[in-house]
MARLOMAR-710855 format. One record per residue (C-alpha): residue number from 1; x, y, z. Coordinates in steps of 0.05 Angstrom, whole numbers, plus 5000, padded with zeros to 4 digits. Layout:
// MARLOMAR-710855
+-----+------+------+------+
! pos !   px !   py !   pz !
+-----+------+------+------+
! NUM !    X !    Y !    Z !
...
+-----+------+------+------+
//
This chain:
// MARLOMAR-710855
+-----+------+------+------+
! pos !   px !   py !   pz !
+-----+------+------+------+
!   1 ! 4994 ! 4999 ! 4999 !
!   2 ! 5059 ! 5043 ! 5019 !
!   3 ! 5085 ! 5034 ! 4942 !
!   4 ! 5012 ! 5058 ! 4914 !
!   5 ! 5002 ! 5117 ! 4953 !
!   6 ! 5092 ! 5133 ! 4934 !
!   7 ! 5073 ! 5125 ! 4863 !
!   8 ! 5009 ! 5173 ! 4864 !
!   9 ! 5050 ! 5222 ! 4902 !
!  10 ! 5096 ! 5217 ! 4841 !
!  11 ! 5039 ! 5224 ! 4780 !
!  12 ! 5017 ! 5288 ! 4827 !
!  13 ! 5088 ! 5319 ! 4831 !
!  14 ! 5108 ! 5310 ! 4749 !
!  15 ! 5040 ! 5330 ! 4730 !
!  16 ! 5006 ! 5385 ! 4768 !
!  17 ! 5016 ! 5465 ! 4780 !
!  18 ! 5082 ! 5489 ! 4776 !
!  19 ! 5120 ! 5413 ! 4783 !
!  20 ! 5100 ! 5391 ! 4710 !
!  21 ! 5153 ! 5369 ! 4666 !
!  22 ! 5189 ! 5427 ! 4632 !
!  23 ! 5237 ! 5423 ! 4574 !
!  24 ! 5305 ! 5440 ! 4611 !
!  25 ! 5368 ! 5469 ! 4565 !
!  26 ! 5412 ! 5470 ! 4613 !
!  27 ! 5406 ! 5392 ! 4614 !
!  28 ! 5426 ! 5379 ! 4543 !
!  29 ! 5493 ! 5364 ! 4553 !
!  30 ! 5482 ! 5323 ! 4619 !
!  31 ! 5514 ! 5255 ! 4633 !
!  32 ! 5481 ! 5202 ! 4650 !
!  33 ! 5490 ! 5205 ! 4725 !
!  34 ! 5479 ! 5283 ! 4722 !
!  35 ! 5409 ! 5264 ! 4690 !
!  36 ! 5402 ! 5204 ! 4752 !
!  37 ! 5422 ! 5258 ! 4801 !
!  38 ! 5377 ! 5308 ! 4787 !
!  39 ! 5318 ! 5269 ! 4786 !
!  40 ! 5331 ! 5235 ! 4854 !
!  41 ! 5336 ! 5313 ! 4882 !
!  42 ! 5276 ! 5337 ! 4851 !
!  43 ! 5244 ! 5273 ! 4878 !
!  44 ! 5276 ! 5283 ! 4948 !
!  45 ! 5257 ! 5365 ! 4950 !
!  46 ! 5186 ! 5351 ! 4935 !
!  47 ! 5162 ! 5283 ! 4963 !
!  48 ! 5147 ! 5277 ! 5033 !
!  49 ! 5181 ! 5204 ! 5036 !
+-----+------+------+------+
//
């Protein structure tokens, strides 16, 4: 049940308000590791896990 709650919160965060996915030109030259770090930072900063 905790996983379902987490998934719903992720979807809500990524699809509503100022949290929508946007094109990030500053990440065009990023390495895969930098992209994963950015993704984790966004999740950790916006979700109360």
